[in-house]
Backbone as CSV, one residue per row, in Angstrom:
resi,resn,N_x,N_y,N_z,CA_x,CA_y,CA_z,C_x,C_y,C_z
1,UNK,3.590,-43.170,37.168,4.244,-41.973,36.689,3.572,-40.720,37.054
2,UNK,2.259,-40.824,36.884,1.359,-39.629,37.329,1.508,-39.476,38.844
3,UNK,1.695,-40.465,39.774,1.576,-40.454,41.219,3.032,-39.614,41.437
4,UNK,4.037,-40.063,40.833,5.377,-39.363,41.173,5.501,-37.894,40.800
5,UNK,4.767,-37.664,39.632,4.720,-36.239,39.188,3.777,-35.451,40.075
6,UNK,2.705,-36.009,40.648,1.819,-35.368,41.533,2.342,-35.050,42.873
7,UNK,3.033,-36.090,43.494,3.412,-35.973,44.928,4.842,-35.711,44.948
8,UNK,5.711,-35.773,43.982,7.150,-35.674,44.223,7.734,-34.595,43.260
9,UNK,6.990,-34.356,42.129,7.527,-33.319,41.120,7.574,-31.942,41.613
10,UNK,6.769,-31.547,42.641,6.797,-30.133,42.883,7.787,-29.854,44.147
11,UNK,8.473,-30.873,44.483,9.523,-30.510,45.604,10.736,-29.605,45.100
12,UNK,11.145,-28.832,46.095,12.382,-28.015,45.796,12.977,-28.036,47.062
13,UNK,14.156,-28.588,47.114,15.040,-28.546,48.364,15.899,-27.420,48.280
14,UNK,15.983,-26.619,49.457,16.996,-25.615,49.644,18.296,-26.070,50.157
15,UNK,19.231,-25.112,50.271,20.528,-25.491,50.689,20.470,-25.899,52.149
16,UNK,19.622,-25.499,52.864,19.515,-25.793,54.273,19.258,-27.417,54.533
17,UNK,18.502,-27.974,53.674,18.139,-29.368,53.855,19.386,-30.133,53.402
18,UNK,20.277,-29.846,52.381,21.410,-30.354,51.971,22.552,-30.299,52.977
19,UNK,22.656,-29.304,53.771,23.606,-29.068,54.855,23.311,-30.027,55.857
20,UNK,21.910,-29.915,56.269,21.562,-30.814,57.397,21.701,-32.355,57.042
21,UNK,21.494,-32.706,55.912,21.736,-34.205,55.523,23.199,-34.321,55.389
22,UNK,23.971,-33.523,54.927,25.436,-33.649,54.987,26.046,-33.733,56.420
23,UNK,25.490,-32.944,57.261,25.778,-32.953,58.690,25.489,-34.315,59.466
24,UNK,24.352,-34.865,59.147,23.880,-36.012,59.620,24.840,-37.250,59.048
25,UNK,25.110,-37.261,57.751,26.009,-38.192,57.208,27.337,-38.034,57.740
26,UNK,27.931,-36.873,58.191,29.106,-36.762,58.728,29.126,-37.317,60.067
27,UNK,27.945,-37.085,60.827,27.967,-37.635,62.098,27.835,-39.224,62.166
28,UNK,27.270,-39.765,61.159,27.409,-41.328,61.130,28.672,-41.723,60.834
29,UNK,29.488,-40.921,59.871,30.868,-41.499,59.739,31.697,-41.243,60.807
30,UNK,31.499,-40.167,61.613,32.309,-40.042,62.861,31.966,-41.065,63.905
31,UNK,30.510,-41.513,63.810,30.152,-42.439,64.981,30.625,-43.858,64.672
32,UNK,31.114,-44.026,63.379,31.735,-45.513,63.188,32.970,-45.494,63.989
33,UNK,33.815,-44.478,64.059,34.966,-44.433,64.951,34.847,-44.203,66.524
34,UNK,33.841,-43.279,66.759,33.350,-43.035,68.077,31.919,-43.617,68.442
35,UNK,31.710,-44.782,68.931,30.377,-45.380,68.843,29.411,-44.529,69.847
36,UNK,30.026,-43.738,70.716,29.151,-42.948,71.570,28.197,-41.823,70.851
37,UNK,28.744,-41.405,69.689,28.066,-40.589,68.797,26.982,-41.137,67.964
38,UNK,26.612,-42.428,67.916,25.673,-43.020,67.148,24.360,-42.600,67.407
39,UNK,24.013,-42.420,68.787,22.655,-42.147,69.118,22.387,-40.657,68.778
40,UNK,23.495,-39.750,68.878,23.207,-38.497,68.462,23.015,-38.268,66.901
41,UNK,23.713,-39.153,66.160,23.573,-38.966,64.740,22.168,-39.559,64.302
42,UNK,21.891,-40.550,65.018,20.451,-41.055,64.724,19.362,-40.175,65.141
43,UNK,19.381,-39.411,66.279,18.512,-38.490,66.577,18.572,-37.301,65.709
44,UNK,19.644,-36.793,65.042,19.680,-35.694,64.103,18.972,-36.224,62.904
45,UNK,19.263,-37.350,62.393,18.705,-37.884,61.284,17.093,-38.165,61.312
46,UNK,16.741,-38.384,62.557,15.174,-38.676,62.758,14.456,-37.221,62.783
47,UNK,15.132,-36.244,63.328,14.695,-34.931,63.496,14.568,-34.348,62.067
48,UNK,15.594,-34.672,61.282,15.471,-34.158,60.033,14.460,-34.805,59.007
49,UNK,14.131,-36.034,59.267,13.148,-36.752,58.581,11.769,-36.278,59.036
50,UNK,11.557,-36.060,60.345,10.332,-35.756,60.852,9.899,-34.153,60.399
51,UNK,10.994,-33.391,60.320,10.771,-32.069,59.724,10.454,-31.936,58.276
52,UNK,11.086,-32.914,57.560,10.764,-32.954,56.136,9.345,-33.410,55.920
53,UNK,8.868,-34.533,56.785,7.469,-34.979,56.631,6.442,-34.060,56.960
54,UNK,6.781,-33.273,58.235,5.785,-32.384,58.520,5.683,-31.151,57.484
55,UNK,6.743,-30.715,56.962,6.679,-29.678,55.984,5.985,-30.054,54.673
56,UNK,6.353,-31.384,54.345,5.582,-31.913,53.015,4.126,-31.964,53.435
57,UNK,3.687,-32.575,54.624,2.255,-32.628,54.887,1.531,-31.039,54.891
58,UNK,2.218,-30.135,55.440,1.515,-28.981,55.454,1.505,-28.345,54.161
59,UNK,2.346,-28.595,53.306,2.364,-27.956,51.906,1.587,-28.637,51.046
60,UNK,1.426,-29.952,51.047,0.868,-30.638,49.883,-0.497,-31.416,50.276
61,UNK,-0.648,-31.643,51.536,-1.702,-32.492,52.083,-2.888,-31.717,52.579
62,UNK,-2.570,-30.619,53.217,-3.635,-29.734,53.876,-4.560,-29.156,52.813
63,UNK,-4.165,-29.095,51.552,-5.148,-28.466,50.604,-4.965,-27.076,50.259
64,UNK,-4.370,-26.243,51.029,-4.140,-24.893,50.705,-3.193,-24.824,49.466
65,UNK,-3.476,-23.801,48.543,-2.591,-23.606,47.454,-2.421,-22.093,47.264
66,UNK,-1.195,-21.695,46.787,-1.029,-20.289,46.584,-1.474,-20.023,45.183
67,UNK,-1.941,-18.763,44.697,-2.476,-18.642,43.548,-1.948,-17.441,42.995
68,UNK,-1.576,-17.279,41.701,-0.900,-16.212,40.928,-1.588,-16.056,39.683
69,UNK,-1.595,-14.632,39.337,-2.166,-14.249,37.885,-1.332,-13.146,37.472
70,UNK,-1.113,-13.165,36.185,-0.318,-12.018,35.759,-1.296,-11.199,34.784
71,UNK,-1.328,-9.952,35.145,-2.391,-9.055,34.338,-1.358,-7.962,33.490
72,UNK,-1.581,-8.225,32.214,-0.721,-7.546,31.168,-1.562,-7.144,29.993
73,UNK,-1.212,-5.846,29.332,-1.963,-5.393,28.397,-1.881,-6.439,27.059
74,UNK,-2.718,-6.326,26.100,-2.741,-7.306,25.040,-1.431,-6.992,23.996
75,UNK,-1.174,-5.591,23.990,0.114,-5.360,23.408,0.858,-4.492,24.164
76,UNK,2.219,-4.714,24.099,3.335,-3.790,24.903,3.866,-2.701,24.020
77,UNK,4.174,-1.612,24.485,4.800,-0.450,23.734,6.197,-0.746,23.904
78,UNK,6.877,-0.363,22.657,8.313,-0.267,22.770,8.973,0.976,23.500
79,UNK,8.344,1.979,23.103,8.920,3.375,23.777,8.468,3.636,25.160
80,UNK,7.292,3.410,25.599,6.712,3.827,26.722,6.918,2.506,27.794
81,UNK,6.889,2.941,29.132,6.965,1.919,30.217,5.621,1.184,30.186
82,UNK,5.626,-0.101,30.270,4.561,-1.129,30.383,4.221,-1.605,31.744
83,UNK,3.128,-1.533,32.311,2.770,-1.801,33.575,2.387,-3.365,33.457
84,UNK,3.021,-4.278,34.292,2.580,-5.432,34.384,2.370,-5.875,35.919
85,UNK,1.162,-6.356,36.126,0.669,-6.518,37.445,0.699,-8.034,37.829
86,UNK,1.295,-8.380,38.917,1.310,-9.781,39.426,0.367,-9.798,40.703
87,UNK,-0.666,-10.575,40.633,-1.542,-10.864,41.696,-1.126,-12.210,42.496
88,UNK,-0.992,-12.195,43.608,-0.575,-13.231,44.357,-1.565,-13.442,45.531
89,UNK,-2.004,-14.574,45.822,-2.848,-14.894,46.895,-2.460,-16.005,47.662
90,UNK,-2.253,-15.857,48.932,-1.799,-17.043,49.874,-3.110,-17.953,50.226
91,UNK,-2.934,-19.207,49.848,-4.239,-20.079,50.159,-4.049,-20.897,51.634
92,UNK,-2.926,-20.671,52.060,-2.598,-21.410,53.419,-3.053,-20.528,54.551
93,UNK,-3.119,-21.182,55.730,-3.511,-20.411,56.924,-2.552,-19.581,57.627
94,UNK,-1.222,-19.969,57.188,-0.050,-19.297,57.854,0.554,-18.399,56.669
95,UNK,1.470,-17.511,57.260,2.059,-16.475,56.361,3.165,-17.424,55.551
96,UNK,3.422,-16.880,54.332,4.472,-17.460,53.468,5.328,-16.307,53.155
97,UNK,6.681,-16.748,52.918,7.613,-15.916,52.221,8.096,-16.502,51.087
98,UNK,7.874,-15.827,49.943,8.165,-16.486,48.626,8.940,-15.568,47.805
99,UNK,9.676,-16.061,46.786,10.341,-15.374,45.765,9.720,-15.740,44.407
100,UNK,9.226,-14.660,43.809,8.579,-14.735,42.726,9.534,-14.576,41.334
101,UNK,9.748,-15.692,40.694,10.566,-15.484,39.492,9.613,-15.495,38.209
102,UNK,9.712,-14.269,37.652,8.857,-14.225,36.411,9.801,-14.157,35.245
103,UNK,9.928,-15.076,34.353,10.799,-15.286,33.448,10.354,-14.331,32.098
104,UNK,11.251,-13.337,31.871,11.061,-12.379,30.837,11.564,-12.982,29.524
105,UNK,11.127,-12.490,28.445,11.586,-12.934,27.196,13.097,-12.444,26.982
106,UNK,13.946,-13.204,26.464,15.501,-12.672,26.356,15.597,-11.473,25.421
107,UNK,14.695,-11.121,24.637,14.725,-9.927,23.901,14.825,-8.655,24.762
108,UNK,14.268,-8.675,25.895,14.143,-7.541,26.855,15.608,-7.175,27.455
109,UNK,16.527,-8.187,27.335,17.795,-8.116,28.005,17.794,-7.887,29.402
110,UNK,16.886,-8.205,30.199,16.697,-8.037,31.765,17.130,-9.290,32.397
111,UNK,18.007,-9.137,33.288,18.594,-10.385,33.895,18.197,-10.290,35.544
112,UNK,17.664,-9.324,35.932,17.268,-9.289,37.383,15.820,-9.142,37.531
113,UNK,15.183,-10.305,37.425,13.797,-10.019,37.522,13.054,-10.891,38.636
114,UNK,13.703,-11.108,39.655,13.103,-11.634,40.885,12.190,-10.751,41.694
C-alpha cells in the first residue's frame, strides 16, 4: 500500500492524456475492420506509453521537487485587507507552468482562488 501511495498516488492525468488514449483506442477499433491501420494504432499507443514513462521519470525519479510555503499573519482582520504571501520554488532544472489552488475557508465566500 505504501508503494502505491508513494509512486502512483501523486499522479494527475490531464484531458490531453485521456484524448490521446481515446484516439489510440479508436484507432485499434478501426484497425479491426481495416487491418492496414493496425501498425499505425500500435505506433500511436507506443508513443503515448513512452511519453507517459518519460514524463513520470522526469517528475518523480530525478529527485527535483517543487516547494511552496504560505506566509500569513497569526490573526486576520475582518475589516482590513489581509496580505497572504505564497512562496513557490522550482526544484527541477527545467521551467514549470503550474496552477496553484489555495483552498480558502468557505466563510470567505470566495470561489475564484486559483
